[in-house]
C-alpha positions in Angstrom: -131.3 -115.7 76.7 -131.2 -113.3 79.6 -127.9 -111.5 80.0 -126.5 -109.0 82.5 -124.2 -106.4 81.0 -122.0 -104.5 83.4 -119.4 -101.8 83.1 -116.2 -101.7 85.1 -117.5 -98.4 86.5 -120.6 -100.1 88.0 -123.3 -99.6 85.4 -125.6 -102.6 84.9 -128.4 -103.6 82.5 -130.3 -106.8 82.2 -131.3 -107.6 78.6 -133.3 -110.4 77.0 -131.7 -111.3 73.7 -131.3 -114.0 71.1 -127.6 -113.3 70.6 -124.6 -113.3 72.9 -122.0 -110.5 72.5 -118.5 -111.8 71.9 -115.2 -110.4 73.3 -114.3 -107.5 71.1 -117.8 -106.6 70.1 -119.0 -103.0 70.7 -122.4 -102.5 72.4 -124.5 -99.4 71.8 -125.3 -98.6 75.5 -124.0 -96.7 78.6 -121.8 -94.1 76.8 -119.9 -93.1 73.7 -117.6 -94.1 72.3 -119.4 -97.4 72.6 -117.9 -99.8 75.1 -116.2 -103.0 74.0 -116.9 -106.4 75.5 -113.9 -107.6 77.5 -115.4 -110.6 79.3 -118.1 -113.2 78.9 -119.2 -115.6 81.7 -121.7 -118.3 80.8 -124.0 -120.0 83.2 -123.0 -118.0 86.4 -123.5 -119.8 89.6 -126.4 -119.0 92.0 -124.0 -117.4 94.4 -122.5 -115.2 91.7 -125.9 -114.1 90.5 -127.1 -113.3 94.0 -124.0 -111.1 94.6 -124.4 -109.2 91.3 -128.2 -108.9 91.2 -128.8 -107.9 94.8 -128.1 -104.2 93.9 -130.4 -104.2 90.8 -134.1 -103.4 91.6 -135.1 -104.7 88.1 -133.5 -108.1 88.6 -136.1 -110.9 88.6 -135.3 -114.5 87.9 -131.9 -115.8 86.7 -129.4 -114.8 84.0 -127.7 -117.0 81.5 -124.5 -114.9 81.0 -122.6 -112.0 82.4 -121.1 -109.6 79.9 -118.4 -107.1 81.0 -117.7 -104.0 79.0 -115.2 -101.2 79.2 
């Protein structure tokens, strides 16, 4: 599964993973204290992916989920 993890401050990371973070989970990335998952969007549309991935140089292909952390 390929996921896009974004912060409400604009940070973003694409990750290939076998698990999907759930709302309330903490993720060990971006900053400390570790940010908490506040939103999960599965199967984002082509338009949504284009608007989010257009700013990421490492974005190749499609994503299966969008994870928002704060």
